[in-house]
Backbone bond lengths (Angstrom), bond angles and torsions (degrees), N, CA, C in turn:
res aa  C-N    CA-C-N  psi(-1)  N-CA   C-N-CA  omega(-1)  CA-C   N-CA-C  phi
1 M - - - 1.434 - - 1.527 108.29 -
2 E 1.280 116.54 133.62 1.461 121.69 178.61 1.520 108.74 -101.78
3 T 1.331 115.66 137.07 1.460 120.91 177.54 1.521 109.02 -141.08
4 A 1.309 116.44 150.69 1.470 121.40 -176.68 1.522 111.09 -85.45
5 I 1.313 115.14 149.54 1.459 122.30 171.51 1.528 106.14 -88.22
6 I 1.334 116.88 128.49 1.464 119.77 -177.13 1.521 110.60 -115.26
7 K 1.330 115.62 155.20 1.456 121.79 179.45 1.526 108.60 -81.55
8 I 1.341 115.32 130.80 1.463 122.19 176.11 1.526 106.59 -130.93
9 G 1.320 116.95 95.89 1.465 121.14 -175.23 1.517 109.58 63.24
10 N 1.343 117.41 -126.93 1.459 121.92 177.13 1.522 112.35 -87.31
11 S 1.319 116.59 -1.94 1.462 121.89 -177.77 1.524 110.47 -109.92
12 K 1.307 114.58 -176.40 1.453 121.41 174.00 1.515 108.27 -133.01
13 G 1.324 116.26 157.28 1.456 119.00 -177.79 1.511 112.05 -154.92
14 L 1.316 114.91 179.79 1.463 123.04 177.54 1.510 108.42 -108.31
15 R 1.313 116.45 143.30 1.455 120.87 173.85 1.517 107.14 -104.76
16 L 1.332 116.58 122.12 1.463 121.75 179.30 1.521 108.63 -103.48
17 S 1.318 116.07 135.48 1.460 120.42 -178.42 1.524 110.89 -69.79
18 K 1.314 115.69 159.01 1.457 121.59 177.56 1.527 110.35 -58.95
19 T 1.328 116.39 -37.48 1.462 121.40 179.86 1.521 111.16 -60.45
20 I 1.322 116.99 -46.27 1.472 121.06 179.51 1.519 110.44 -65.90
21 L 1.330 116.87 -42.92 1.466 120.35 179.74 1.525 110.90 -59.63
22 E 1.318 116.40 -42.77 1.465 120.04 179.73 1.522 112.03 -71.15
23 K 1.339 116.19 -43.57 1.464 120.32 -177.07 1.526 111.79 -60.43
24 Y 1.341 116.85 -39.82 1.463 120.76 -176.66 1.530 112.53 -101.75
25 N 1.345 115.89 11.10 1.461 121.81 176.51 1.532 112.34 53.20
26 I 1.326 115.89 46.90 1.464 121.83 178.75 1.516 107.94 -91.43
27 K 1.324 116.21 123.81 1.466 121.55 -179.70 1.527 109.32 -101.76
28 D 1.334 117.21 -100.91 1.459 122.02 -174.80 1.522 114.09 -102.03
29 K 1.329 116.98 -22.29 1.464 120.03 -174.77 1.518 110.70 -137.43
30 V 1.334 115.13 153.67 1.461 122.15 171.38 1.512 108.09 -132.83
31 E 1.312 116.25 155.02 1.463 121.43 171.90 1.517 106.66 -89.83
32 M 1.328 117.13 130.39 1.459 121.34 178.55 1.519 108.35 -103.95
33 I 1.332 115.67 119.71 1.459 121.88 -178.24 1.526 107.63 -111.66
34 L 1.340 116.68 122.87 1.461 122.19 177.43 1.514 107.22 -100.83
35 E 1.341 115.85 115.40 1.454 119.03 -171.31 1.530 111.02 -149.32
36 K 1.328 116.51 121.01 1.467 122.74 173.01 1.526 113.29 47.82
37 G 1.328 116.23 51.53 1.457 120.31 177.51 1.520 113.84 74.49
38 Q 1.320 118.14 14.10 1.455 122.16 -179.83 1.528 110.06 -124.37
39 I 1.309 115.21 152.55 1.461 121.40 171.16 1.520 106.06 -114.42
40 I 1.315 116.21 121.10 1.460 121.52 -178.45 1.525 107.93 -112.64
41 L 1.326 116.47 126.72 1.453 121.74 175.61 1.515 107.79 -102.97
42 K 1.318 116.11 125.30 1.470 121.04 -175.78 1.528 108.59 -125.60
43 P 1.333 117.49 128.41 1.470 118.94 177.87 1.523 110.76 -58.19
44 I 1.317 115.54 142.98 1.459 120.29 177.65 1.522 107.98 -94.74
45 D 1.315 115.88 117.34 1.457 121.37 175.06 1.520 108.05 -85.31
46 T 1.304 115.39 150.39 1.446 119.71 176.04 1.520 108.01 -97.14
47 P 1.338 116.32 101.26 1.462 117.83 -179.46 1.527 111.18 -62.42
48 R 1.297 114.76 145.46 1.467 122.61 177.09 1.527 112.93 65.59
49 K 1.345 116.23 17.24 1.455 119.80 179.13 1.529 109.05 -62.02
50 D 1.311 116.12 133.60 1.463 124.38 178.02 1.525 114.14 65.67
51 W 1.326 118.69 14.78 1.459 120.61 177.77 1.529 110.05 -61.10
52 D 1.337 116.64 -37.67 1.455 119.41 -178.44 1.527 110.99 -59.20
53 K 1.328 116.86 -40.58 1.471 120.65 178.33 1.526 110.54 -67.74
54 A 1.327 116.97 -39.88 1.468 120.75 179.29 1.526 110.34 -64.67
55 F 1.338 117.65 -39.80 1.464 120.84 179.02 1.533 111.07 -66.55
56 E 1.332 116.02 -39.41 1.460 119.23 177.52 1.529 110.64 -62.59
57 K 1.323 116.49 -42.05 1.463 121.23 178.86 1.533 110.51 -64.66
58 M 1.345 116.50 -42.78 1.462 120.20 177.47 1.525 110.55 -59.47
59 H 1.326 116.27 -43.98 1.464 120.33 -179.02 1.528 110.47 -64.30
60 A 1.330 116.63 -42.89 1.464 121.01 179.64 1.531 111.36 -61.88
61 N 1.336 116.46 -33.94 1.472 121.55 179.51 1.527 112.67 -90.26
62 N 1.340 116.24 3.74 1.467 122.64 -176.98 1.536 111.68 58.30
63 D 1.324 115.51 34.98 1.468 121.77 178.55 1.533 112.48 -96.98
64 D 1.314 117.54 4.64 1.463 120.17 -176.35 1.528 111.77 -97.50
65 Q 1.310 116.42 44.39 1.462 122.48 178.55 1.536 109.88 -97.11
66 L 1.331 115.56 153.88 1.461 119.62 176.89 1.526 110.34 -64.79
67 L 1.329 116.57 141.88 1.456 120.84 179.54 1.525 111.86 -85.20
68 F 1.328 116.66 -18.83 1.459 121.63 176.78 1.516 108.09 -144.20
69 N 1.306 116.37 161.52 1.458 121.10 -177.13 1.521 111.75 -63.21
70 D 1.303 114.03 149.57 1.456 121.02 176.75 1.529 108.79 -60.49
71 V 1.320 117.51 134.20 1.467 120.70 -176.79 1.527 112.27 -66.11
72 F 1.329 117.77 -20.19 1.458 120.86 -178.97 1.528 112.35 -102.13
73 E 1.301 116.90 11.54 1.459 120.91 -174.82 1.531 112.47 -55.46
74 E 1.321 117.58 -42.10 1.456 120.65 -176.67 1.533 112.69 -103.16
75 E 1.297 116.59 10.89 1.469 121.16 -178.15 1.515 110.20 -74.98
76 N 1.326 116.36 139.68 1.452 122.18 176.29 1.523 108.09 -98.95
77 F 1.330 116.51 103.92 1.463 120.39 -175.74 1.527 111.30 -80.06
78 E 1.304 117.90 -11.74 1.458 121.54 179.32 1.527 110.99 -60.91
79 E 1.324 116.79 -37.86 1.455 119.58 -177.39 1.546 112.84 -71.44
80 W 1.308 117.08 -9.20 1.455 120.71 177.43 1.508 112.66 -84.81
81 N 1.300 117.08 -11.34 1.499 121.09 -177.88 1.497 111.80 -82.51
């Protein structure tokens, strides 16, 4: 796909269509990767987005239980003193 470089103040930039922005889920920022004579624009995902809501839902459903026993369950901490 060919696209024009446009003037933005003292700089220049690329204009991305709404279709491309939606298709690749590009919001406000992209990661720019310079590699082997290429410029790669990669959408930035927000890691752990909405985890707090998921944890609240898990707690409400009582799904936030350990899947295996605590490794220190049978440990005698007295001998460490």
